[in-house]
N, C-alpha and C positions, 0 to 999 in steps of 0.2 A: 547790435546784432538782434534784430527783430526777427521772430519766427513768423512765417506766413501762416495764414489760417489753414491752408491745405496741409502743411507740414505738421502743424499742431494736431490736426484731426488724425493724421496717420500715426503720430506718436501715441495719442490717447487710445486709438484702436489697437495698436500693438501691445500697449500696456494691459488693456483689457484681455486680449488674447492670451498673454503670458499668465495672467491670473486665472482666467476661466477655463482654458483648455485642460490643464492638469486635473482640475476638479471634475470636469465632464468625463475625462478618460477614466478617472478613478471610479466614478459612479457607474460607468459602463462596465468596467471590470467587475464591480460588486454585483451588478445585475446579472452578468454572465455566470459568475460563480454561484449565485443563488439559483439560477436556472439549472446548473449542472449538479446541484446538491442531491445526494441520494438519501432520502429520508429513511428508507427501509434499512440501509446499511447502518445508519446512525442508531436506529432503534435496536437493531441486533447487538451493536456494541454496548449500548446501555444495559441491555438484559444480561450480557455476559460479564459485566464488571464484577459481580459478586462471586463468580466462579473462580476456583483456584487454578484450574487448567482447562482452557477452552478446547473443545474437540470439534473442529469443523467437519462438515461432510466431505469425506475424502474422494468422492466420486470423480473420476477423471483426473485425479492428481497423482503424480508419481514422483516421489522424492528422488529416486534413482531407478535405473532400469531393473526390471525383474530378472533379467538375465544374470545379474550379479549373484543371484541365489540359486540359479539352476544347476550349478556345479558343472560348468563346462568341462568337457573331457580333456584330459591332459593337464589340467590345472589342479593345484592343491585345494582342498575344501577350506573355506574360510571359517573362522570361529563364529558362532552365532549365539545370540541371546534371544530367548523367547519372551514375547510381550505378555505381561500378567493379565492385561485386559482382554486381548483378542486371541492370543496364542500364536501370533505370526512370528516367524523366524526373522531376526534382524542381525545385521553385522554387529560384532562385538565392538563396544566403544561408542555407539550412537546414543544420543540422548532421548530421541523420540521414535516411536514406532512408525514404520513406513506405511502401515495399513490404517491404523486408527488414530495416529498422531498422539497417542497417550505417552506420558513420561515413563521412561524406562529407568528404574533405580540404578544408581551407580553401584558397582560391585566392589 
């Protein structure tokens, strides 16, 4: 059973493809992830490592709708807890303030 030169060349090329293709795909993925890396975000995370409770900028973020605290007519008023840091009223039983994201002590 002799293998012809053409068939041998095809098998060698297929073997090289099977070995090289995953390596090239991995390197392309690595390059793409490096391109998408957000250095500013990484630097902010490093600066915040020493803090006990990070407090991000809450601008434009709502944990739940403000209407939950408006006291809709016809509904009973919910129990609230006042945040020590900013004085915002929050639902009883929550762990973090909806305004400043500060930790609310357990009662």
